[in-house]
N, C-alpha and C positions, 0 to 999 in steps of 0.2 A: 295554248302553250302552257306547259307545266310550270308551276312555281319553282324557283330555286330554293335550296335549303336555307339560305339567308332570308329570302322573302318569307318563307314559312315561319322562321324564328321571329321575324319582325312582327308578323301578324299575331303570333303567340304573345309577344311582349305587349303589343297594343291591347290585346284582349285582357291581359292581367292588370293593366293600368287602372288605378282606383282612386285617383286624387281629384276627380271632378272635372267639369268642363273648363277648358281654357277660355279666357275672356274673348268674346266675339265669335266663339265656335260652338257648334252642337256637340253632343256626345260622339256621334259618328266622326265628325271632322276633327275633333280632338284626338281621337284614336288614329285617324288617318295621318295627322301630323306626327304623332309619336312613332308610328310604324315607319314613316318615311325617314325621320331623323335618325332612329337607331339603325335603320338599314344602311344609311350612309356612314354613320359614326362608329358602329361597333359590331358589324356583322350580324345585325338583327337584335342586339340587346344584351351583349356580354357585360355583366356587371363589373367585373374586375379587370377588364382589358386596359392596357396602358400603352400609349405610343412612345416613341423614343424621346419626344420633347417633355413628357411628363404629364400629359392630359389623361384623365382617368374616367373609367366607367362607361355606361351605355350612351351617355351624351357627350363623352370626351370633355369632362369638366376641367377648366383651368382655375387658377386661384382667384382671378377677378370675378369669374362667373359664380364661384362659390361664395365670394364676399357679397355679390349682388343678391344672392339667395339667403344671406344671413347666416351662413354656416361657418365662415372664416372671418377672423378679426381683420377689419379693413385697415386700421391704424398700423398694425404689425405688417400688413401686406405692403403698405406704402413705404415703410422703413426698409423692407427687404428688397423692394424694387428700385430704391434710390440709385440714380446713376444710369438707369436703363430707359431707353426711349419707348420701349414697348414690352408687353408681357412676353411676346414671342421670342425676342432677343434674350430676355432674361431666362426663359424656359430652356433655350438651346444650350445655355451654360450649365444646366443641371440645377440651377438655383430654385426653380419652382418645385421640383421633386423634393429637394431637401426641406423646403418650407412646408410642404404639405405633409411630409412624414413626421413633422414635429407636432405632437398633440397640443403643445402650448399655443399653437397658432389657430386652433379650432375653438369654436364657441359651444357652450352647453354641454361640455364633457365629451364631445364627439372627437373622433380621430379618423385618419385615412382608412384604416382597416374596417371600422364600423361603416363608413360611407360605401366602401367597395362591396360590402356584403348586404346592403339594404336597398332593395328596389323601391321601397317607400320613400326613403330619403332622396334618392336620385330623381324619382318621378316628381316629388314635391318641389324640388329645386327647379326642375324644368318648367313646371307650371308657374311657379312664382316669377321666374324671369320672363316667361312668355306673356304672362298677364301684364307685367310692367312694360314690356316692349309694345304691346297692343295699346295700352293707355297713352304711352308717349307718342305713338304714331297718330292717335286720334287728336291729341293736343296739338301736334305739329301739322295737322291737316294732310298727312300722308295717307291715312286711312280715314274712311268715313263710315258712320252708321249706315247700315244697309248694303255695304260692299258684299260681294259674294264670298262665301266661306272659302272657296278655292283660292281666291285672291288673298284673303287674310292669312290662311294657313301657308300659302306659298311665301308671303312676306315674312312670316315668323320663322320659317325654316331658313330662308336666306339670311335673316338677322342672326339666327343662332350660329350659323357656320361662317358667314362672311362679315358679321358685325352689323350694327345698326346702320352705319353708313353704306355698307354694301347692299342692304335691303332697300334703303331709300334710293340708291342708284338704279335699282331695278324699276322701282315705281316711276322714277323720273326719266327712265330710259337713257340713263347717263352711261358712265364708263363701265366696262366689263372687267371684273377682277377675278383672276384665276388663282387657285390654291396650288400647293405643291404637287397635287395629282393632275393638274390641268383642268379641274372642274371650276366653272365660273359661278358667280352669284346668280346669274340668270338661269343656269342649269338647276341650281337648288330651288329657285322659285318655280321653275317649270316641272320639277319632279311631281309637284302636287297640282299646280295650275292646269297643266295639260297632260298629267299622268305619265310623265317621262320615266318614272321609276316602275311603272307597270303594276302598281299595287291595287288599282281600282278593280282589276279582274278577280282578285281574291279577297278584297275587303268588301264583302257583300253583306248588306243588312238582311238578317232573317227575322221574320216576325216573332218567332218563338224566343228570340234572345233579346227582344225589346231594345233594339238599337245597338247592341254590341256587334261591331263590324267583323264578324268572322264567318268563314265558310269552310267546312272541312274539305280538304282536297278529295279528288276521286279516290275511292278506296283502293289501296295498294298495300303490299307487304311493308311492314314497319320493322326496322332493324336497329340494333344497338348503335348509338351515335346520332340517330335522328332526333330532331327537336322541332316540334310543331304541334298544332292543335289536335291532329289525329293521335299523336302519342298521349296527349293529355286525356283525350276521350278513352283511349285504351287503359290508362292508369285509373281513371274514374270507374270504369267497368270492372277492373280487377278488384278495386276496393269494394264495390257493391257485391261482388261474388265472394268476398271474404278471403281472397288469396293474398298471402303474405310473402315477403322475401325470404331468403335462406336463413336469416336470423329471427324470423317470426315477427317482423315489424310491418306495420301498414305502410303502403306506399304514399308518397307525396305526389299529388297530381300537378307536377311542375312542367310537364311537356317535354322533359329530357329523358331519352331512352338510355338510361345508364345501367350499371351493374345490377342494382336492386330490381329494376323493371325486368331485365332479362331473367333474373332468378324467378320472379313471380310468374312470368309467362311460361317458363319451363315447368314450374309446378303445376300450373293450370293444364298445360298440354299433357303432362304425365297423368293427372287425375282424370282426364277426359279421353284417354286413348288416342291422342293426337301425336304426330311425330314431334319428339322433344328436340327442338332446335334453338329455343330461346329467342327466335325471331317470330313476330306475329304475322303469319301468312293469312291469306283470305279465309281459309277454313277456321283458323283460330279466332280471327276477328269476328267472324259471323257467329260462331258458337258462343263466344264470350258476350257479344251484344245481346243475343237472345236470352242468355242466362241473366244478364243485368236487367233486361226489360221485365222478366218474370219476377225478379226480386222487387223491383219498383212497384209492380202491380200489387204484390202481396203487401208491401209496406203501406200502400195507400188505402187499404180496405177500410180501416177504422176512420181515417180522416175523411174519406168520401162519404161514409155513412153519416157522420156527424153533420156534414154539410146539408143534408136533406131532412133533418128533423124539424118539425114544426114546434112553435113555442109551447113549453110545458110538458114536452115528452122526453122520454129517456133517450140517451144517446148511446146506449149499449146494446142496440139490436143485433150487432154482429159479434157480441162477446158471449162466450159459452163457459160453462163450468167444466170440471174435469171429466164429466160424463158426456160433454158435447152438447148439452141442452142449453138453450138460450137463457141467460140469467134473468131476463125480464119476466119469464113465465113462472118463476117460482121464488122470487125474492121474498125473504122473510117467511117462507112457507112453514118453517118449524121454529120460529122465534118465540112462539107462545104469547106474542104481543100483537095488538092491532097494528096494521100497517099504517105508520104515521104518514100523513099526507098534508102538505100545506099547499093550497091552490096557488099557482103562480099569479103574479100581478100582471094580468093580460089586459091590454087596452085596445081600443080600435075594433077592427072587424071580428076578432075572436072573443070579444067580451061576452057573446052569447053562445060560446062553444061551437061555432060553426062559421063557415064562409059561404056566402051565397050571392046571388046576382045583385048588382048595384053597389057592392062593397069594393073598397080599394085599399091598397097599402102594401107594405113589404111582405105581410103574411100571404096575400094573394099572389104576389110575384113568386114566392117560394113554391106555392102550390103549382103554379103554371110551369116553373122550371122543372119540377119533378115530373109532371105529365109529359113535358117535352122530352126529357131524358128517357122516359119510357117509350117514346116513339109514337105518341098519340096522334101527332100531326099526319102520320102516314095513313090514318084511318078517318080523317075528317075532311069534309069539303071545304070548310073554312078553318085553316090552321090557327092555332092560338099563338100569342106572343106573351113573353114574360114582362108585361107592361104594368102589372099591379092593379089592373082593372078587371073586376069579375063581371064580364059581359055575357051575352048569349052564347058566344063561342066557347068560353070557359065552362059555362053551365052544361053545354052539350058534351064537352070532353069529360066532365065529371060523371055525367049520366052514362056515357059509354064505358068508363071504368067500372062503375057500379054494376052495370048490366053484365059485362064480361066476367066479373069476379063474384057474382052471386050475392050481392048485398041485399039486405032485407028491403031497403027502400031505394028505388031508382028514381031519385027526385032532383038530381043535379046540385044538391046541397052537400057541401063538404063538411060534415060534422067531424068530431075528433076521431071517431073510429075510421071513417073514410080517409081522413088526412094521414093517420098512422099507417093504414094499409098502402096508400099511394107512396108515402115517403119510404117505407120499407122496400116496396117493390122497385122504386126508382134507384135506391142505393144498391140493391142486389143487381139490378140491370147494369149499372155502371161497372160494378166489379166484374160481372160475368162478361160484359162486352170487352173490357180490358183484357181479360184472360183469353177470350176468343181471338182478339187481335194479336196477342203474343204468340198464340198457337196457330195463327193463320187459318182459323176456322171460319166457315161461312157465317154471314151475318144472320142474326135471329130476329124474330118479331117478339118483343118482350111485353107487348101490351095486350095482344089478343090471344095468347096461348099461355101455357103454364110450364114452360121449359125451366124457368127459374125456380118456381116453388109450386106446391100444390095449391088448389083453389083457396083464395084468401078467406079466412074466417075473420071478419072484422072484429069480433069480440076478443079473439086471441091476439090480433095485431095491435089492439089499442092498449092503453096503459094497464098494467097488470093488477090494478087495485080492485077489480071486479071479483068479489068473493064468491059469486055464483058459479064460477068456472072451477069445478073441483074434479079430481080424478074419480074413477069408478070406486065403489065401495071396497074397503079393505086394501086399497092401493093408494098410498100417499105420494104426493109429488116430492121428488128429492130436493133437499135443500142444497145450497152450494157446498161442494166438497163431499157430498154423500152419494152413494150409489142408489139406483132405483130399487126399492124393496120389492120382492116378488113373493107371491104365495107359492106353496108347493105346486108343481106342475109336472105333467108327464113329459117324456122326451119329445123333441121336435119330430113332427111327422109330415107326411106329404098331403097336400090338399088334392082332392080329386074334383073334377068338374062337377059343380052342383052340390058339394058337401061342405059342411062347416065343422063337423065333429072331427077331432083329431085322434085317429087310431094310435095306439101305443106302439110306435115303431121308432127306431133310432134314426132312420134315414128317410129322406124325402123320396116318396114314390109317386111319380106323376107321369102322365102320358108324355112320352118323349116328343110327340108332335106338338104338344102345348108348350113345354118349357125345355129350353136347352140345358145342358149340364151346368153352364155358368149361372143360369137363372135359378136352377135348383139349388146351387150352392148359396146364392144370395138369399133365397127364401129361407133356407135352413139357418143361416147365420142370424137373420132377423128373428125368426121363430124362436130360437133357443135363448134369446135375450129378453123376451117379454112373457108376461104371466099367462097362465092357461086360459083365463077368461077372455083374452083377446082372440077373436075368431080368425081362422085362416084367411077369410075374405079380406080382413083388414090388413093382414100381413102381406097378402098379394098386392093390394092397392098401394101399400107403402113401398114395396119393392119397385113397382112400376114408377111411382113418383120419384123415387131415388134415382132410377135410371135416367129419367127425364132431366134430373138436376145434375147429371154428369157423374153420378156415383155408379160406375158401369159394371162393377163386378164385386165379388165377395171380399177381395183383398182391399178394395177401396172403402169398404164400410168401416166406420169408426164406432163411436158410441151409439147405443140404441136404448131407448127408455120411454116410459109413459109419464107425462106430466100435464096436469090441468086439462084432462080430457082429450089428449092427443097422443098418438104414437109417433115418436120422433126418431128419425134415422139421420145420423150425421156421417160426414166424411172424415178422413184423417186430417184434412186441411181445416183448421178452425174457421168457423163462421159459415160454412156451407152445410146446410141441412134441409130436411123437408119434414113436414108434419101432416098426419092424416087424422081427421076427427074420429073419435070412437063413438060418437053419438049420432052422426049422420047416417042415413040409409046407404047401404053398400050395394054395388052391382053384384050380380051373380058371379061366382068364381069362374065359370066358363067364359063370361064376357071379359073379365079382367085378363084371363090367360090369353084369350084371342087378341085383346088389345096389346098385350105384351109382345106377342108374336109379330103383330103388325109393326110395332115400334122397332123391333129388332131388324125386320126386313128393310124398313126405311133407313135405318142407320147403316146397315150393310151396303145398301145401294149408294148411299152418300159417300161412304168410304171408298167404294169401288170407283165412283166418279172422280173423287179427289185423286186417287192413285193414277187414273187415266190422264188427268190433267197434268200431273207431275211428270208423267212419262208418255207424252203424246205420240212418240215414234214407236212405242212398243206397248200397246194396250194390254197385252197378255202378261206383261211383266208384273210380278207381285211386289209387295213392299219390301224394301231392303231390310235386312236384319243387321 
């Protein structure tokens, strides 16, 4: 059964509650009590609502209740109520309204308007009085330590609305007391105790919210006037997408679909070629959610990368200069001063600059976490755990990584070069996996292939203080903020299978069977941005590595340059790049072109299969434009 608008607003109010657990209740049941109370008292949590007798706010606060919470002067209240046998009789004369409208009767500089505008004040008063009622019931033996939370919360709701005596009457199964609406103290107790109010169906604890009891309703169109958690999620996504209201202001994620939210939705619809209605239909909600997910993925790149750095290593592996080259590859390259380095104070397993079998500690756990994020367990008979113990399983996992990535020593010892390579690959894997999930791309194997980056060169992945890594003669590595210097070079030309010399032609001329027009454009763009001494074979390998990294065409290529013995190709998206060594033996041009062609065919087949899966009833239908 669908939730009512009042129920959805009550859940929103409970989710926004931030005053801590009420005595005797968990976080969940505290919010359950809040939601049930405001559902009964104020249509789900209206802060400024007032009934005809003069009770105010989401908890329908009277003067005595406010005095119990320490907000109203109790002495003045007694004087004002003199001659009346109950607050209710006094309130019906209008006396309570006049009393509360006088700021002189409030404490701490408060007044009625301030109270009506503050969810914090109202929630805190509710907690204060509920805590006191629970403690009194414990003292009076009406409640006991160990009572069920449903029983305690039911008692506290009955006490709030029917008074302490009314709540005790429920516990003792005594007389039933009905209010002006015909609702009894037993009804209030049963709202929570046996789910009479029906909130259990929508107050669902979800693990990712760590006990916050809300569940978004089934996705449906949202319209102006709605007030619920789905509206709040819509507002949060609009904020992530940078969409403003008509006055250029950022939205408040308050869960109320008002004028400003309608304006922001209309703006988003207009910018994204959606029907401009101001109401968030399913198409708008879906487009906006995917937009927000992509923004979150991009925001988390640096944070994720820092999480996987081992002690003593740089945390800027995903940061690039204006040329798109990683900062750590050429830090202080042109400073004219020795690279200052102060060895970190490392203790424990890394004191000998390596992690190996028999060692244990947080450094080992970080290594294991990085290997697990890479997906190493999918390739091992005995999976590893992040338990901080470097045992035989972890040794085999490190050996597997070293073998697959061409390390000089496949010995299962994680020295600093191996650690840096593993951490870098793990960080990139997390980022790419997040992007794949946002784009609904098929899952990849990040440990046994090189889709994320070209073959890891451990010396390049380690700390950049190794002065032995230098660019080729007459080509200096660019310092931050500088472009890559280039020697005079001929115009870019086409490689032919088996050749490395570059004939002086302005356009790429290559066998069409070997390279598609798009690949020819990619080769040309890379070729024209590197020095003449870089052979065409290297350019072709860099092009293929870029394609494997998701840089699929010439338009996607960002900065290109040579630094510390590698040709780097970057994308326009900061942090995504690939590097090809200038010193390692290169495959023949013909082999690289053949491999590029095979890669293209595999990619095209994958796209065809995905299109067929999206359109199972019409396999001949092409992608929509």
